N, C-alpha and C positions, 0 to 999 in steps of 0.2 A: 420500367426500372429493372435492371438486371440484378441477379443474385448469384454471383460467380461461385460462392461457397456452398450453394445448395446442391444436394443430390437430386437425381432425376425424380425420385419418389417425393422428396420435399417440394420440388417445383410443381409436380402434378397436384399435390394437396393444396399448395398456395393458390394455384390457378382455379382449383375447384372452389375454394372459399371465395375468391374474388368474383367468380361467376354466380355465386349464390347457391351452389350445389352443396348439399350437406354431405358430410363424411362421417357417418355414424361409426362408432367404434365397434370392433368385432364382438366385444362382450355385450354391448347394447343390442346388437342385432341378434345375438344368440339368446339373450334374455327375452326379446320380443317373440322370437320363434317358439320358445318354450311356453310362454304364456299363451300364444296362439294355439299350440297343440293342446294345452291344458283346457282352454275354453272349448276347443273343438271336441275334445273327448267327452266333456259333460254335455255338450249339445247333442252328441250321438246318443248318450244315455237318455236324455230327455226325449229325443226323437223316438227311441224304442218304446218308451212308456206312453207317449202321446199319440202314437200312430193308431192304436185301437179307437181312440176318440174321434179320429178322422175317418178311418176306413169303414167302421160300423155304420155311422149315419149316411156316408156316401153310398154304401151298398143298399140301404133302405130308402134312399132318395129323401132323407131327412136333412134339415139344416145342421151344419157342423157347429157344435158348441165351442166357438173360438176362445171364449173366456176360460173354459176348462183346459183347453190346449195350452193357452198362455200360462195358466196356473201351474200346469204339470212341468212346463219348461222352467218356470221360476223356482219350483220346488227343488229341482235337481241343481240349479245354479246355486241355491242356498247351501245344499250339501257340498258343492264345489268350494264355496266360501269358507265352510267349516273343515274341509278336508285337510288343510295344513295343520290344524290343531289336532286332528285325529292322527295324522302322520307323526307329529311330535310325541303323542302319547305312545304310539307303537314303538318309536325309537327309544324313548326314555324308559318304558316298562315293557320290554319284549317278553312274550310268552315262551319261556324256555323250560326244559325238562327239570332243571334244578329247583326252580321256584315257581312252578306252574300255578299252585293254588294262590300264592300271594299276588302274582301277576294278574290272574283272572279277577281277583277281588278288586285290585286297583283299577283294572280296565273297566270293570262293571260300574264302579263308583264314578269314575271320570266319564264313562260313557253315558251314564244317567245325566250328568251335568251338561255335556254337549248336546244330548238329545233334548233336554229341557230347553236349552237356548234355541235349538232348531224349531222345536214346537212353538215357542213364543213367536219366532220370526214367521213361521208358516201361518199361524193364526192372524198375525198383523197383515201378512200378504193377502190372506183371504178377505179380511175386512176392507182393505184398500181396494181390491178388485170389486167387491160388492158395492162399496160406496161409489166408485166411478160408474159402475153399471146403473146404479139407482139414479145418480145425477144425470146421466145421459137420457134415461127413460122419463124422468119426472121434471127435468130442468131445475132440480133443487139439489143442493150439495149439503150433506150432513153426515158427519163422521160419528158413528155410534158403535160402541162395543157390544158384543153379544153378552147376555146376562149369565150364560152358563160357561164362561171361560174356564173356570176351575175344573169343571166336569170334563170339558173338551181336552184340557191339558192332560189330566190324569188318564183319559182314555187313549189319547194319541201318543203319549210318551211311550207306552207299551208297544204300539205299532211301529213307531219310528225307531225304537231301540233295535228292532230287527234289521232295519236298513243300516243303522250305525255298525252293527257287528258284521254285516256283509262288506261294508266299506273297509272296516278294520281287517277282515280276513284277506281282502285283496291287497291291502297295504303290507300285511305281514308276509304274504306270498312274495311280493315284490322285494321286501327287505331280505328274506331268506335267499332268494335268487341272487340278489346283489352280493350278499355275504359269500355265497357259493362261488360266484365269479371272482370275487376278491381273493378267496383262498386258492382257487385254481390259478389265478394270475401269480400269486406269491409262490405257489408250488412250481409253476413254469419258470419263474425267475430264478428260484433256488436250483432247479435242475440245470438251467443255463449256466449259473455260476459254478455248480459242481462240474459240469462238462468242461468249462474253461480251466478250472483248477486241475482236472485230470489231464487235459491236453498240455498244460504247462509242465506238469511233471513228466509226461512222456516226451515232450520236446527237450526238456533239460537232460533226460536220460540219453538222448542221441549224442550230445556234445562230447561227453567223456568217452563214450563208446567209439565214436569216429576218431577222436583225437588219439586215443591209446593205440588203435589199430594202425593209424598212419605213422605214429612215432615208432612202433615196432618195425614197420617196413623201412623207415629211415635207418634204424639201428642195424637192421640186417644188411642194408646196402652200404653202410658206412665202411665195412671191412672189405668190400669188393670194388667200389667205385666212389671215391670221395667227391668228385666233381658232380656226379649225378645226385649223390646225397645232399650236396650243397644246394643244387637247383630244387630238389624236393623241399628242403627247409624254406627256401624263398617262396615257393608255391604254397606251402602250407601256411605261412604267415599271411599271405594274401587271402587264402581260403578262410582262415580263422577270423579275419576282419569282417568277412561277409556273414559267417555263421554265428559269431558272438557279438554282433552289433546290437544296437538298442531297438531294433525292429521287433516288436512283440506280436506281429500279426501271425495268426495261425493258418492263414491262406494267402497265397501269392499267385500272380499270373504264371502260367506254365513257362512263359518266356524267361522269367527270373529263375525258375527252378532249373531250367536247362543251362543257363549261364553259370550257375553254381556248380552243376554237374560237369560242365566242360573243364572247370578248374580242377575238380577232383580227378577226372579222367586224365588230365595232364600229368598229375603225380603218378597215377597207376601206369601210364605208358612209359614213364621213366623207369619205373620199377621192373616192368615186364618186357621192356624194349619191343622187339618185333613179335613177341608171343601173343600180344593183345590187339585185336582188331575191334573197332567199335562202329556200329551202323546206327545212324539216326534217321528215322522215318517219321517225321512229324508233319501233319497237315497244318498249313498256315492259319486256318481259322481257330485251331486249337491253342495258339500261342497266348490268346487273351483269356483263356479259361482259368478259373480259380481252382487251384489244387492245394492240398495240405503242404505246408512248408517243410522242406527236407523229406519229401515222400519218395523221391527217386534214388537219392544217394545210397540209403541203406539197401535197397533192392539191387542196385548195380554192384555194390560192394559184396552182397551175398552171392551174386552170379560170378564175380571174379574169384571169390574165395573158394567156392565149391565147384565151379566149372572150369576155371583156368589154372589156379594155383596148384591143384591136386595132380596135375599132369605136366609132362615135359613138353608136349606138343603145343602148337599155337591154338588159340581159341578165339571165339567171336562172341561179343555181347551186342544185342540189338535192343534199341529203345523205340517204341512205336506209340503213336498217339493218333486217334481217329475220333471224329465227331459223328454220332449217329442220332440225329434229331436233337432231343434235349438231353442226351447222354454223352459222356466222354469215356472212351476206352483207352486205357493205358496198359502197356505191357513191357516187361523186361525179360528178355530171353537169352539163353546161352546154349552152346553146343556141347556142353560137358556131359558127365555121366547121367545127369537127370535123376528122376525119382527111383529108377530101378538100379542105379549104380551105388557109389559110395557116399552119395549125399545123405546127410543125417536126416532122419525122420523127425527129430525133435527141432522145433523152430528156435532159431537163435534170437538175439536181442533185436536185430533189424526187422525180421519178419513179424515177430510177436508185437513189437512196438507199432509197426505199420498197421497191423490188424486192429489193435486197440484204438489207434487214433482215427481210423476210418469208422469204427463203431461209434466213437464219441461224436464225430462230426456229422455223420450221415444216417446213423441208425440202420433201418431196414432199406434205405435208399441206395445201397451200394452192394457190390459184389467183390469178393477177394478170393482168388483161387490159385492153387499151385497145380500145374498140369504139364503134361509132356509137350515140349516144343516141337515145331515142324522139323527142326534139324536134329531131333533126338535128345536134346538136353531138357532143361527145366525152363518153364515159362511162368512168371508171376503175373497174373492178369488182374486188373482192377477196372471196375465200371462204376463211375460216380456221376452225379448230376452235372450237366454242363451249365455252369454259372459264371457270369462275368462280374458279379459283385459278391464280396465275401459274405457268408451267412453269419459269421461270428466276428466280433470286434477284437481288439487287442486284449491281452491278459490284463 
């Protein structure tokens, strides 16, 4: 019988049920594995304490007291059965600095109760083993209690109380470590949220900075060439649709960033006519690399402003991208006056914003340098991890 509306996963599960193969839920499998690890842990503890009972007689060529070995394993399995109660006590009454005396008194009282229950169970276990051994040896079965039970209980509670506090200490150490990891996780999550908030502020700072600079260029061109200014307005509207859309990603593929940069350079070429030459040298494997959104436009704008606009001669801006192993090299260069000329030493909004965004995104995993270009101008050099998946989500 066919089931056209079933998904492939539902069909597989139905066929599994029809063939009689179980499909245990993930929660059930996880629970079973945890119980298996729990039982295995107490088995290892029992093995550690029972091993001298086996190694000693074997070394002396004596018969191994298997009844004592079994008794030792059962003893630790009993502690394993009571450990959830001890865990609850440790969670409910943790020993903290603020109320250490009260917590110690409560733990001592409850510990005496748990130890008393364990001692009763341990003595019952001992009587059962003795009864079974006696029945095997004499062919008679008779369950009798020792007459000195009260004395045994009072003597063994003190001894077992030490084991109780050792287990309690291990549980407290686990709980303290768990709380430490939880605080560390919360701290990491808060740092990530703070980084996202800072990145969002920095990104929002770019939009008015870019917009005002472009409008100033259009205003200056309006008095000289109305048609060119009209084309710039049309290009600006197209560019603003890209920069002010609802895409909240902080990282985009380099290909997207270059497409945005092409539209911006189209505006600048109208403004500077034949005075501006642009060179793109980007390796094809770099196009899929994730880069901070709007990372190149402020750098190119800085090169045009300080390398091209300050002189009457023509100039060149070069954008370069290279992959070096697991690193991505990006650079924006110009042939202007450079660091030794009239370029300001104080970083403007574009450079300062870029430096801050790289610090937020990559921390110590990046390089950002201003240095002399090969052509004598300024080169802004960046080195970031080569990643094809964004490391941060949307704001």
